[in-house]
N, C-alpha and C positions, 0 to 999 in steps of 0.2 A: 618258480611262481609267483612272488609275492610282486618277483619285479614286473612279471608277465601283468597283473592284478591290476600296482599302479600305472602301468604301462595305457592297459581299459579304461581306468577311468578319466585319467585324462584328455583321453581319446572325446571322451562322452563328454565332459567337458566345450570339449574345442569346435563336438559338431555345430551347435546350434552359429560359432562366429563364422565358422567356414563358410556355414551357409548362409550365411548374410554377408559375406564377402562377393561370394559368386551369384549371390542375386543381383549383387549393387555393382558388380563387373557386366552381367548380361545387360540388367539396362541400362549400363552408360553406353554401351558397347554401341557402336554403329554410327556413320556419319551424319549428322544431323542435315550438317547442310545440304544434301540432295536429295532430302525427306521432305513433302510438303507436312503440313500440317494433320490431316488426315491419315496419312502413312506410320506418318510417327507415334499418334494416339492409340491405333490399330499394330500396332511392334511393342508399342507398354502394353500395351494389356495381356500379348499372348506372353510377353516374356512373365510379367505379373503374376498370372497364370500358372505359369514353371515352377516359379517360386515359393508359391502356394501349394504344389503337389508335390515341394521337396520340402513339405513343414516350416518352412520360412512366411512369416505372415510382417506387415505393421502394425506397431502397434499403433497406430495413435488412428481413429474413427475419419474414413474422407467424406462419411455422410453428413451434411451441411444442415449445423442447428437450426432449429426452423421454432416459431409460435414463443421467438423473444423478442420483444418491441430494443430497437436501438437507441431511443431516444432515455435521457441521463434523469432518474427519479431521485430528490435529492432536495432536501430545506434544511435551515437553517434558523431558525426564531428565537430573540431573543426577551426579554421581561421588561415591559418599557415604564409600568409604573411599579411604586411600592407596595405591598400588600402587607394589610395589617388584621393579626387575627382573623386569621383563615378559617372558614369553618370547616368542619367535616365534610366527606363527600364534596369540597367545589372541586371545579374541573380548572386547570390552571391556564386560563389564555394569556397567549403571548404578541402582545400588541407589534411589535417591530419583526417584519420580516426584512432577511437580508438574502434569501436565497429560497426559493421554494418554485424549480423544475420540475415538471409533470403539473403544475397546483395542485400537490396532495395536502396543502396544512391550509386552514381554513383558520384564520386569526380569531373569526365571531365565536364559534363555538369553541375552540383550544384542541380541536382531531384532527386529525390525521387523517385521508381516508388512501386507501389504495387502490390505487389507478389501473395494476394489472395484478396476476397470480407470481408470488414470487419472495424472495425468500431478504428478509428489511431486517435491516441493523437500528437500532436507536440507542440516545446517550443523553442523558440530562446534567446538568450541574446547578445547583441553588446554593446560592449566599447566604446566611444567616449569621444574627447577631449572638454576642454571650447573653446567655439564661434560656436560649429558644428549642424549643423542643419540637420536632417536624417528623412526621410519618407521611411517604409519599409511594404510587405505588404508578407502576406502568401500565393499562391497561389495554385490553385488546376486547371490544364487542363486553362490555359491563366484566370482566375478567380478571383479576391482578393475577398479574404475569410478575412484575420483578421489584419487590418490596426493599424502600432505603430506609433510615430514621435513622436521628439521633436525637439523646433525649437528656434535655437540660443542657446545653453547650454548655461546657466552661473556658472555652477560647472566644477570647475579646473578637475576633471575626473566621468564621470557620465557614467549611464550603462541601456539600453532601453529593455525590454520586450515583448515578445508575446507569446501567445498562441490560439489553436485552435483544437480542436475534433472536427472528421467530417466522417463521412459514405464513404467507397470509394471502387470502385470496380477492378477488377483483371487490372492491366496497367494504372490507372489515377497515375498522377503524381503529386509531391508537391515541391514546391521549394519558397526559398527568393527570394525577387525583391525590386526593389528601386524603388519610384513613384517621380512624384510633382518635383523632384527639385535635383541636384548635391548633393551631401554627399561628403562635406571637406572630414572626414576620419573615419574608421572602424582601430580600434585597432587589431589586432595579439595578438594569442593565449589567450586572455580575451571574445575573441566571438565566440560561438558555437551555435549547432541546435542538437537537439536531437528529436527523433520518435522513437513508438511502435505501435505497434495493441495491442489493449484490447483483454483480453480473451475472446469468445463467439465465434457467429457468426456476 
C-alpha cells in the first residue's frame, strides 16, 4: 500500500509536465509549409483550446500592455555653483543639466514634474566639508518622503546620499529641499540628482 501511495503521488507530480509536453507536441505538429497563415492561426487556436480543456494554460499573458508610453523619461543634473549658508526650506536648484529626456526637470525651479503616471526612482548625492551639518529631504508635492542628514561632519570631505522610489501621477512634482537647520556648504560638481521612470505602468 505504501508503494502504491508513493507511486500515486509521483503520478500527480508528473501530470502537469505530461500535459505541457502533450500540448507542445500538439501545437508543434503539422506541416507548416503546407498551411497558409490563416489556416495556421486557426489550427493554433483550436490546439490551444484543447490544451486549456486538458487543464494546461500558458503562464504568460498574451494581452498587449496598453497605456505605457515608450519614450524614456530620465534626467541627471549637477550642482553648478557652490552654495554657502543655505537657509532652511530652500529648494536646491541644479544648474547643469546633463540629461533631461522627457523634459521633466526644470533648472529654474529645481523641480521635476512627472510627464506621465508611473513609478519613479530618484537618487541624490551631496558633497560637504568638515564641520558641515546638513539635513535634506526628497519632497513630492510639498511632503517630505525621504530624509537624509549628517550632524557636524568629522571628515575632511564627506558625501551624503538619498534615494526614493515612489508612484507618481502626471503633474506630481519632486525636488530636494533643506530642513531643520542652515546648511553651511554644498560643494558644486560633486553634488548631483538623478531620476527616471521605471518600465511598466
